[in-house]
N, C-alpha and C positions, 0 to 999 in steps of 0.2 A: 217478790212483792212489787206491785206497781206503784205509781204515784198518781195523785189526784191533781188534774190540771183544769183550769178554768179559762175558756176562750170567749171573749165578749167584744162586740162592736159598740163603740162609744162616740158620742158627740164631744166637742170641746168642753162643754159644761157637764159632761158625765152622764148624759141620758143614754139609756140602753133600750128603751121601749120601742118596739115595732120598727126595727130598721129595714125590714124586707118589703113592706107593702102597706098601703093605706088602711087596709082592713085587718092587718095582722093582730093588732091589740089596741082597741079604742077605749079601754078602761080608763076611768078618770076623766073622760071627755078629751082624750088625746087625739088631735087632728093632724099630726105631722108624720104619720106612719109612712115608711118608704124613703126616709131621709138618706139612707145609704146609697140608693140606686144611682144618683149622679156621679158617685165616686168609685163605683165598682170597676176594677181594672185588672189587668193581667197579673200585676204584682200581688194583689190581694188573693187572686185565685191560686197563684203559686204557693203563697204562704199557707193557705188553708189546706192545700193538698199535702204539704209537709206535715201539718198538724194531724190530719186524718191518717197519714201513713204510720203514725206512732200509736194509734189507738189500739187498745186491747178490749175496752168495753166503754159504755156510755152511762152517765148518770144524769137524768133530766128531771126538771120540774114538770108538773102536770100540763101547764099551758104550752110550754115548748114541746113537750112530747106530742101533744095533740096536733100542733102545727107540723111537726116532722112526720108524724104518722099519716097525715092527710096528703103528703106529697111524695116522700121518698120510697115507699113500697111500690109506687108505680114506675120508678126509675130502675129498670131491670138490666141495663147495660153492664156486664161484668167488668168492663174496662173503666167504668166510672169510679174514680178513686174515693169519692165520698159516699155514693149510693151503695157500693159494694160493701163498705165497712158498716154503714148504718144498718143495712139489711141483714148482714151476716154475723155481726158481733153481738154479744150479750148487751141488753139494754135494761137499766134499772130506772124506774120512775118513782119519785117520791110523791105519794098521794094517800089520803085517807078515804077517798071516794071512788077511785078507779078500781073496779073489781075484776073485769074480764077484758084485758087488753087484747086487741085483735092483731097487733103487729107481732109477728113471730119473733121469738127470742126475748120477750119482755118479762121482767119480774117486777112486781109492785112491792115497794118498801113502805110499810105503814109508818106514819109519823111518830108513833110512840117508841119505836125501836130504830129510828133513823140513824142516830149516831153510830151505834154498834153495827148496824147493817152496812153503813157506808165504809167503816173500817174493815169489815169482813170482805166486802166486795173489792176494795182496793188491794187487800192482801191476796185475794184470789186472782187478780188480774196480771197477766203478762203484758207489760207495756203500760200505757196510760189509761186510767179511768177518767174519761173526759166529760166535763160539764160544758155545754154550749148554751149561751143565753141563760134562761132559767133564773130570772132575777131574784125572786124570793128565796129560792134554794141557794143561790150563790151567796146572798147576804148571810143566810143561816150558816153556811159552811165557813165563811170568812170569820164570823163571830166566834167560832169554835176552833180556829186555827187548823182547820182540816184541809186547806188548800196548799199544795206543795209548790205550785207554779201558776202564774197568771199570764195569759197572752191577751194584751189589750190592743185592739185596733182602733185608733183614734182618728176620726174623720174631721176635715176642716169645715165644720159647720157647728153653730150652737143654736139651741131652740128656746131656751128660757123656761121650759116646762117639760114634764114627763118623768117617768120612773128612772131613778139613778142607781148606779151600781153601789156606790158608797154612801150610805145614808148618814144623817146626823146621829151621833151616838155610837158609831162603830168603834172597834178597838184601834187605838193608835198603833200602827204597825210599820216597821221599817222594811225595806226591800233592797235587793241588789239587782241590777240590770244584767241579764245574761245574754241578751240578743237585742239588736235594734236595727231597723231599716225604715226607709220611706219609699212609698210607691210613686208612680208617675202622676197620680191624681192628688198627691199630697197627704195620703194616709200614713200616719206614723204608727209603726208596729213595734211594740216593745214587749219583751218577755221578762217578767220579774219573778224573783224567788224571795218569799218572805224570810226575814232573818231574825225576827223577834219584835219586842215592843219598841216603839219609837223612843229615841233619846232626845233630850232638850238641853239647851245651854245658851250662852250669850256669845255672840260673834266678837272675836278679838280677845277673849279671855282664855 
């Protein structure tokens, strides 16, 4: 049985929207796409290679799937550690509207059966069932305690607007840190494992 992991790029104020380019996702009038680019460095690349080396399958939201499908199938170098896995491993996309995906190896999971299908896909995966980006899907999974591990790459910039990973009203959840590092550009990379509901008390008592 595999485990479900979530890997997300975040600003200091928790924004995850459109890290890769200006036109990646302008929904909600977001004008700051591409905020990650000035901080991309070798350390980030090394970490992402490590993440993809553990992949057994991928679970993506519709928007992230379409972004990936528009780029990665054209990257055909078998030595590329990311492209080879995205193109060669099973991909599940959560969508009620996508009917005939063109990217080889893709299975569409309908929203009505999403939870049971996610559990089934995780059980069938050797290694990690990986979620990358996919904001709405990530929030849905977190709200149901379906994420086993989070890789959060936090970049030294804040924007003041944009879609955030952790919305108001989410489940109060405690985590333990299992891995931590900082890259040369100042990106803080932390891996967290949820441990249950958050606890509360008074300091000094």
